[in-house]
N, CA, C and O of each residue as an XYZ file, in Angstrom:
624
protein
N     129.507     88.529     97.933
C     128.285     88.989     98.570
C     127.828     90.269     97.865
O     128.620     91.187     97.655
N     126.562     90.318     97.508
C     126.020     91.493     96.835
C     125.594     92.533     97.862
O     125.078     92.185     98.924
N     125.808     93.800     97.549
C     125.368     94.834     98.492
C     123.848     94.849     98.575
O     123.162     94.635     97.576
N     123.328     95.103     99.768
C     121.873     95.110     99.910
C     121.315     96.449    100.346
O     120.099     96.589    100.475
N     122.159     97.433    100.577
C     121.647     98.753    100.971
C     120.775     99.394     99.897
O     119.750     99.983    100.239
N     121.135     99.309     98.597
C     120.272     99.925     97.588
C     118.865     99.342     97.581
O     117.905    100.049     97.276
N     118.735     98.075     97.909
C     117.414     97.455     97.923
C     116.548     98.028     99.037
O     115.335     98.158     98.875
N     117.155     98.366    100.149
C     116.390     98.959    101.245
C     115.787    100.280    100.790
O     114.607    100.544    101.023
N     116.595    101.107    100.144
C     116.117    102.406     99.675
C     115.015    102.229     98.635
O     114.023    102.958     98.654
N     115.181    101.268     97.727
C     114.191    101.047     96.684
C     112.845    100.621     97.258
O     111.797    100.977     96.720
N     112.872     99.873     98.330
C     111.629     99.366     98.915
C     110.984    100.356     99.879
O     109.859    100.134    100.328
N     111.671    101.435    100.202
C     111.158    102.420    101.162
C     110.772    101.778    102.486
O     109.713    102.069    103.043
N     111.619    100.920    102.975
C     111.358    100.285    104.261
C     111.731    101.255    105.367
O     112.842    101.784    105.391
N     110.810    101.484    106.270
C     111.077    102.356    107.413
C     111.555    101.477    108.555
O     110.826    100.613    109.044
N     112.787    101.710    108.970
C     113.376    100.902    110.030
C     112.946    101.407    111.397
O     112.783    102.610    111.598
N     112.763    100.490    112.333
C     112.434    100.909    113.699
C     113.567    101.749    114.281
O     114.722    101.559    113.900
N     113.266    102.676    115.195
C     114.305    103.523    115.787
C     115.396    102.684    116.452
O     115.112    101.721    117.164
N     116.640    103.069    116.207
C     117.778    102.402    116.826
C     118.235    101.130    116.137
O     119.167    100.482    116.612
N     117.599    100.748    115.017
C     118.001     99.529    114.314
C     118.965     99.898    113.196
O     118.642    100.704    112.323
N     120.136     99.308    113.231
C     121.167     99.544    112.226
C     120.804     98.773    110.958
O     120.597     97.561    111.027
N     120.718     99.436    109.800
C     120.340     98.742    108.566
C     121.312     97.630    108.177
O     120.934     96.725    107.433
N     122.548     97.675    108.659
C     123.518     96.623    108.357
C     123.081     95.285    108.948
O     123.455     94.223    108.450
N     122.296     95.350    110.001
C     121.882     94.140    110.689
C     120.394     93.858    110.514
O     119.823     93.035    111.229
N     119.783     94.528    109.581
C     118.341     94.411    109.377
C     118.048     93.648    108.092
O     118.758     93.800    107.098
N     117.043     92.860    108.113
C     116.579     92.140    106.934
C     116.143     93.141    105.868
O     115.642     94.219    106.186
N     116.338     92.776    104.595
C     115.962     93.680    103.509
C     114.494     93.563    103.125
O     114.019     94.310    102.270
N     113.778     92.647    103.738
C     112.351     92.563    103.486
C     111.911     91.507    102.495
O     110.719     91.419    102.197
N     112.820     90.702    101.971
C     112.384     89.652    101.040
C     111.621     88.564    101.792
O     110.714     87.946    101.234
N     111.976     88.329    103.035
C     111.291     87.404    103.950
C     111.297     85.952    103.497
O     110.484     85.160    103.973
N     112.187     85.586    102.596
C     112.254     84.185    102.160
C     112.558     83.258    103.326
O     111.990     82.171    103.430
N     113.450     83.687    104.195
C     113.840     82.844    105.332
C     112.709     82.705    106.348
O     112.780     81.858    107.237
N     111.682     83.516    106.228
C     110.548     83.466    107.162
C     109.380     82.646    106.614
O     108.320     82.572    107.234
N     109.581     82.036    105.459
C     108.488     81.313    104.809
C     108.707     79.801    104.752
O     107.936     79.081    104.118
N     109.747     79.332    105.408
C     109.975     77.887    105.456
C     110.837     77.528    106.660
O     111.517     78.375    107.239
N     110.790     76.274    107.011
C     111.653     75.709    108.045
C     112.381     74.551    107.379
O     111.763     73.739    106.690
N     113.671     74.473    107.579
C     114.484     73.424    106.973
C     115.122     72.597    108.083
O     115.735     73.142    109.001
N     114.974     71.284    107.994
C     115.506     70.386    109.014
C     116.367     69.329    108.323
O     115.921     68.677    107.379
N     117.599     69.166    108.800
C     118.475     68.151    108.206
C     117.951     66.760    108.544
O     117.552     66.484    109.676
N     117.961     65.892    107.534
C     117.529     64.506    107.714
C     118.665     63.581    107.278
O     119.589     63.995    106.578
N     118.577     62.337    107.702
C     119.601     61.366    107.322
C     119.513     61.059    105.835
O     118.423     60.905    105.283
N     120.665     60.972    105.199
C     120.708     60.565    103.799
C     120.356     59.080    103.722
O     120.737     58.308    104.601
N     119.642     58.683    102.689
C     119.284     57.270    102.571
C     120.517     56.398    102.314
O     121.408     56.769    101.550
N     120.548     55.232    102.968
C     121.660     54.292    102.805
C     121.274     53.073    101.974
O     122.136     52.361    101.458
N     119.973     52.844    101.851
C     119.500     51.672    101.119
C     118.116     51.988    100.543
O     117.526     53.022    100.857
N     117.612     51.099     99.710
C     116.313     51.320     99.065
C     115.187     51.503    100.083
O     114.285     52.313     99.869
N     115.234     50.767    101.169
C     114.170     50.835    102.171
C     114.060     52.226    102.798
O     112.971     52.638    103.198
N     115.167     52.947    102.886
C     115.152     54.295    103.468
C     114.279     55.264    102.676
O     113.821     56.271    103.217
N     114.051     54.970    101.417
C     113.281     55.871    100.569
C     111.788     55.844    100.869
O     111.059     56.739    100.441
N     111.321     54.835    101.594
C     109.897     54.768    101.927
C     109.477     55.957    102.790
O     108.424     56.551    102.558
N     110.288     56.304    103.777
C     109.975     57.477    104.609
C     110.024     58.756    103.786
O     109.201     59.651    103.979
N     110.982     58.849    102.871
C     111.098     60.042    102.028
C     109.890     60.173    101.109
O     109.380     61.275    100.906
N     109.434     59.064    100.557
C     108.234     59.073     99.713
C     107.033     59.568    100.511
O     106.228     60.358    100.019
N     106.926     59.092    101.751
C     105.820     59.501    102.621
C     105.887     61.005    102.900
O     104.863     61.687    102.877
N     107.085     61.518    103.162
C     107.234     62.945    103.475
C     106.763     63.821    102.322
O     105.970     64.740    102.527
N     107.247     63.544    101.104
C     106.898     64.413     99.975
C     105.462     64.221     99.508
O     104.980     64.981     98.668
N     104.771     63.217    100.040
C     103.355     63.044     99.711
C     102.490     64.081    100.420
O     101.297     64.191    100.135
N     103.075     64.836    101.333
C     102.344     65.861    102.077
C     102.542     67.240    101.446
O     103.651     67.610    101.061
N     101.465     67.973    101.353
C     101.498     69.316    100.780
C     102.430     70.225    101.580
O     102.406     70.231    102.810
N     103.247     70.990    100.861
C     104.136     71.949    101.510
C     105.452     71.365    101.986
O     106.269     72.080    102.566
N     105.674     70.065    101.750
C     106.937     69.438    102.136
C     107.728     69.076    100.890
O     107.168     68.605     99.900
N     109.018     69.297    100.948
C     109.910     68.885     99.871
C     111.242     68.493    100.489
O     111.534     68.825    101.638
N     112.037     67.787     99.713
C     113.357     67.374    100.177
C     114.389     67.978     99.246
O     114.290     67.869     98.023
N     115.383     68.618     99.851
C     116.465     69.260     99.107
C     117.776     68.590     99.469
O     118.015     68.255    100.629
N     118.619     68.397     98.473
C     119.950     67.847     98.712
C     120.956     68.888     98.238
O     121.000     69.235     97.058
N     121.753     69.374     99.166
C     122.802     70.350     98.866
C     124.137     69.776     99.312
O     124.373     69.593    100.507
N     124.994     69.497     98.367
C     126.330     68.967     98.682
C     126.252     67.782     99.634
O     126.954     67.745    100.645
N     125.417     66.837     99.320
C     125.228     65.590    100.081
C     124.530     65.776    101.429
O     124.420     64.819    102.196
N     124.062     66.974    101.730
C     123.271     67.203    102.942
C     121.796     67.149    102.552
O     121.340     67.906    101.695
N     121.065     66.254    103.187
C     119.644     66.080    102.902
C     118.839     66.890    103.909
O     119.085     66.824    105.113
N     117.866     67.660    103.398
C     117.048     68.521    104.257
C     115.576     68.390    103.893
O     115.211     68.324    102.719
N     114.753     68.356    104.910
C     113.310     68.409    104.727
C     112.907     69.868    104.821
O     113.155     70.521    105.835
N     112.284     70.385    103.766
C     111.835     71.771    103.764
C     110.326     71.797    103.954
O     109.576     71.148    103.224
N     109.904     72.555    104.942
C     108.489     72.690    105.270
C     108.078     74.119    104.938
O     108.543     75.069    105.567
N     107.210     74.265    103.952
C     106.737     75.587    103.551
C     105.702     76.064    104.561
O     104.574     75.573    104.590
N     106.093     77.010    105.376
C     105.194     77.562    106.389
C     105.690     78.956    106.745
O     106.897     79.178    106.849
N     104.795     79.868    106.927
C     105.171     81.253    107.208
C     105.217     81.504    108.707
O     104.324     81.090    109.447
N     106.257     82.178    109.139
C     106.398     82.543    110.549
C     105.208     83.408    110.969
O     104.781     84.292    110.227
N     104.689     83.149    112.138
C     103.535     83.907    112.626
C     103.887     85.361    112.928
O     102.989     86.190    113.072
N     105.167     85.685    113.027
C     105.582     87.048    113.351
C     105.975     87.871    112.125
O     106.379     89.026    112.260
N     105.860     87.288    110.936
C     106.167     88.023    109.715
C     105.041     89.013    109.436
O     103.878     88.629    109.317
N     105.401     90.283    109.334
C     104.401     91.324    109.093
C     104.174     91.505    107.597
O     104.972     91.039    106.784
N     103.100     92.173    107.240
C     102.751     92.377    105.832
C     103.805     93.183    105.077
O     103.882     93.095    103.852
N     104.621     93.969    105.789
C     105.676     94.747    105.125
C     106.962     93.935    104.946
O     107.968     94.464    104.475
N     106.931     92.641    105.323
C     108.094     91.778    105.155
C     109.082     91.834    106.300
O     110.144     91.216    106.227
N     108.760     92.555    107.347
C     109.665     92.672    108.494
C     109.175     91.817    109.658
O     108.020     91.394    109.700
N     110.072     91.579    110.586
C     109.774     90.746    111.744
C     109.047     91.553    112.818
O     109.472     92.649    113.184
N     107.955     90.999    113.313
C     107.179     91.669    114.354
C     107.785     91.539    115.740
O     107.392     92.260    116.658
N     108.740     90.627    115.904
C     109.390     90.439    117.207
C     110.912     90.545    117.037
O     111.670     89.794    117.651
N     111.336     91.476    116.204
C     112.753     91.585    115.831
C     113.678     91.644    117.046
O     114.709     90.972    117.063
N     113.335     92.422    118.042
C     114.205     92.583    119.217
C     114.310     91.305    120.051
O     115.306     91.098    120.745
N     113.300     90.460    119.987
C     113.310     89.223    120.787
C     113.214     87.979    119.892
O     112.771     86.925    120.348
N     113.620     88.094    118.644
C     113.529     86.983    117.691
C     114.367     85.786    118.160
O     115.315     85.957    118.926
N     114.023     84.584    117.705
C     114.767     83.383    118.095
C     116.237     83.450    117.658
O     116.592     84.183    116.736
N     117.068     82.678    118.333
C     118.506     82.696    118.066
C     118.833     82.304    116.624
O     119.750     82.869    116.028
N     118.100     81.350    116.058
C     118.369     80.947    114.679
C     118.186     82.131    113.724
O     118.893     82.236    112.722
N     117.251     83.006    114.031
C     117.042     84.214    113.227
C     118.169     85.218    113.468
O     118.618     85.884    112.536
N     118.615     85.324    114.688
C     119.722     86.230    115.020
C     121.010     85.802    114.318
O     121.809     86.641    113.902
N     121.199     84.491    114.193
C     122.411     83.968    113.563
C     122.415     84.154    112.054
O     123.475     84.125    111.429
N     121.249     84.342    111.467
C     121.146     84.519    110.015
C     121.714     85.882    109.626
O     121.402     86.895    110.253
N     122.548     85.901    108.587
C     123.159     87.153    108.132
C     122.393     87.646    106.906
O     122.478     87.028    105.845
N     121.642     88.751    107.029
C     120.811     89.234    105.929
C     121.568     89.449    104.623
O     121.031     89.160    103.554
N     122.784     89.943    104.681
C     123.550     90.188    103.459
C     123.933     88.929    102.718
O     124.385     88.997    101.575
N     123.760     87.770    103.352
C     124.105     86.505    102.715
C     122.874     85.759    102.208
O     122.954     84.579    101.867
N     121.744     86.446    102.162
C     120.528     85.827    101.633
C     120.724     85.483    100.168
O     121.464     86.159     99.452
N     120.065     84.441     99.736
C     120.087     84.092     98.324
C     118.885     84.768     97.667
O     117.912     84.108     97.302
N     118.963     86.083     97.523
C     117.826     86.855     97.025
C     117.599     86.685     95.531
O     116.576     87.127     95.009
N     118.544     86.047     94.828
C     118.375     85.833     93.394
C     117.502     84.609     93.105
O     117.032     84.446     91.980
N     117.281     83.758     94.089
C     116.493     82.546     93.902
C     115.051     82.842     94.281
O     114.779     83.394     95.347
N     114.136     82.473     93.404
C     112.724     82.712     93.672
C     112.227     81.789     94.784
O     112.748     80.687     94.960
N     111.235     82.234     95.523
C     110.696     81.464     96.646
C     110.136     80.129     96.167
O     110.255     79.127     96.873
N     109.538     80.095     95.002
C     108.888     78.881     94.521
C     109.849     77.913     93.847
O     109.402     76.870     93.371
N     111.137     78.200     93.780
C     112.065     77.327     93.068
C     112.804     76.410     94.017
O     112.371     76.170     95.144
N     113.915     75.908     93.547
C     114.648     74.871     94.271
C     115.606     75.389     95.329
O     116.302     74.581     95.944
N     115.679     76.670     95.572
C     116.577     77.257     96.572
C     118.033     76.892     96.294
O     118.851     76.837     97.212
N     118.349     76.646     95.038
C     119.720     76.330     94.665
C     120.151     74.916     95.006
O     121.349     74.636     95.037
N     119.217     74.022     95.261
C     119.550     72.647     95.653
C     120.137     71.864     94.484
O     119.809     72.113     93.324
N     121.014     70.909     94.813
C     121.534     69.993     93.802
C     120.421     69.062     93.326
O     120.322     68.752     92.139
N     119.594     68.625     94.258
C     118.420     67.798     93.954
C     117.234     68.364     94.715
O     117.368     68.827     95.847
N     116.073     68.320     94.078
C     114.828     68.764     94.701
C     113.782     67.687     94.457
O     113.538     67.293     93.316
N     113.172     67.219     95.524
C     112.135     66.196     95.416
C     110.827     66.758     95.957
O     110.745     67.164     97.117
N     109.805     66.778     95.105
C     108.495     67.278     95.523
C     107.396     66.233     95.346
O     106.237     66.481     95.678
N     107.764     65.065     94.822
C     106.762     64.021     94.606
C     107.371     62.646     94.859
O     108.590     62.476     94.862
N     106.497     61.679     95.069
C     106.961     60.311     95.273
C     107.679     59.799     94.026
O     108.667     59.074     94.130
N     107.186     60.175     92.854
C     107.789     59.718     91.594
C     109.236     60.194     91.482
O     110.102     59.426     91.061
N     109.513     61.439     91.849
C     110.887     61.959     91.794
C     111.804     61.191     92.742
O     112.955     60.907     92.408
N     111.291     60.858     93.918
C     112.061     60.063     94.884
C     112.353     58.683     94.293
O     113.471     58.179     94.403
N     111.350     58.078     93.670
C     111.508     56.739     93.103
C     112.534     56.722     91.976
O     113.332     55.790     91.875
N     112.515     57.743     91.132
C     113.485     57.826     90.029
C     114.903     57.918     90.581
O     115.807     57.231     90.104
N     115.093     58.762     91.578
C     116.419     58.899     92.200
C     116.834     57.576     92.851
O     117.964     57.120     92.675
N     115.922     56.967     93.597
C     116.206     55.689     94.274
C     116.626     54.625     93.266
O     117.621     53.928     93.466
N     115.860     54.506     92.181
C     116.143     53.470     91.192
C     117.474     53.701     90.480
O     118.143     52.748     90.082
N     117.850     54.947     90.324
C     119.128     55.260     89.669
C     120.310     54.983     90.605
O     121.311     54.403     90.185
N     120.196     55.392     91.856
C     121.322     55.302     92.791
C     121.322     54.034     93.647
O     122.352     53.667     94.213
N     120.172     53.368     93.741
C     120.056     52.133     94.523
C     119.251     51.114     93.713
O     118.131     50.771     94.091
N     119.811     50.629     92.606
C     119.050     49.706     91.754
C     118.755     48.392     92.473
O     119.453     47.991     93.404
N     117.696     47.744     92.005
C     117.354     46.432     92.553
C     118.490     45.467     92.252
O     119.104     45.530     91.187
N     118.761     44.586     93.186
C     119.797     43.576     92.947
C     119.240     42.532     91.995
O     118.270     41.840     92.305
N     119.856     42.431     90.852
C     119.436     41.440     89.869
C     120.356     40.239     90.024
O     121.572     40.340     89.861
N     119.755     39.111     90.340
C     120.558     37.910     90.546
C     121.086     37.415     89.208
O     120.355     37.341     88.220
N     122.361     37.081     89.196
C     122.970     36.541     87.987
C     122.565     35.073     87.859
O     122.425     34.350     88.845
N     122.386     34.670     86.620
C     122.030     33.277     86.379
C     123.189     32.383     86.785
O     124.357     32.718     86.587
N     122.846     31.253     87.349
C     123.880     30.293     87.723
C     124.498     29.724     86.457
O     123.816     29.492     85.459
N     125.777     29.509     86.519
C     126.476     28.952     85.368
C     126.081     27.492     85.202
O     125.951     26.744     86.171
N     125.898     27.121     83.975
C     125.520     25.735     83.705
C     126.699     24.813     83.944
O     127.848     25.250     84.015
N     126.406     23.575     84.062
C     127.471     22.601     84.301
C     128.428     22.535     83.118
O     129.605     22.226     83.305
N     127.947     22.822     81.881
C     128.816     22.831     80.705
C     129.872     23.914     80.841
O     131.042     23.691     80.527
N     129.454     25.110     81.319
C     130.389     26.218     81.496
C     131.427     25.857     82.541
O     132.609     26.153     82.369
N     131.006     25.229     83.606
C     131.933     24.819     84.662
C     132.934     23.801     84.127
O     134.121     23.869     84.445
N     132.458     22.861     83.317
C     133.344     21.845     82.751
C     134.384     22.485     81.845
O     135.551     22.094     81.864
N     133.964     23.478     81.043
C     134.903     24.159     80.150
C     135.997     24.836     80.951
O     137.167     24.772     80.575
N     135.634     25.484     82.051
C     136.623     26.166     82.887
C     137.583     25.161     83.508
O     138.783     25.418     83.605
N     137.052     24.015     83.927
C     137.900     22.984     84.513
C     138.887     22.440     83.480
O     140.050     22.194     83.799
N     138.423     22.255     82.251
C     139.290     21.747     81.190
C     140.428     22.722     80.914
O     141.561     22.309     80.670
N     140.119     24.037     80.955
C     141.146     25.044     80.686
C     142.229     25.023     81.752
O     143.395     25.284     81.455
N     141.868     24.722     82.956
C     142.835     24.707     84.049
C     143.785     23.522     83.936
O     144.943     23.615     84.342
N     143.313     22.430     83.397
C     144.118     21.204     83.331
C     145.176     21.273     82.277
O     145.933     20.319     82.099
C-alpha cells in the first residue's frame, strides 16, 4: 500500500473539522465516478447477447477481474463536490464507508481499464472474446462407408 498523506498536502485539501485524514479520501474521486455491479459470467454463446446489448450503451463497459465479471456504469455521484470531496461525508452510504482510501488504485487513470484482465467497451470486443472462448460447434463429416469397411477389416 502506498502512503497517501503526502498527496493530501500537495493538493492543499482542507479537511472538515474533526475529520481524521487517515480515514479521509485523498480527493482523486475515482470511486465516485462509476458504479460497478457483479454480473454472471457467460456459460454459453447465447449469454453473450445480453453482454453485447449492455456495451452498446454509452457509459457502460464490462470488466473481468480474476474470473469475476462486472458491469461498470460511468456516472458521477450527485454528492461529489468540485474539490473532489464528498458533500455528505458524515452520512455517506455504507458502501462508501467500507471503502478504504489508502487502498485506492490511484495509479490507474479514470479513462483506462481499472486494471481489468479483460475490458469490453463494444459489441465487436464481446464477439471476439465469445468466438475465441465459445467457438461455434462445427459438425464433423460423417465417415464414408469405405472408411467403416476399412476399420471393420482391421478388426477381423
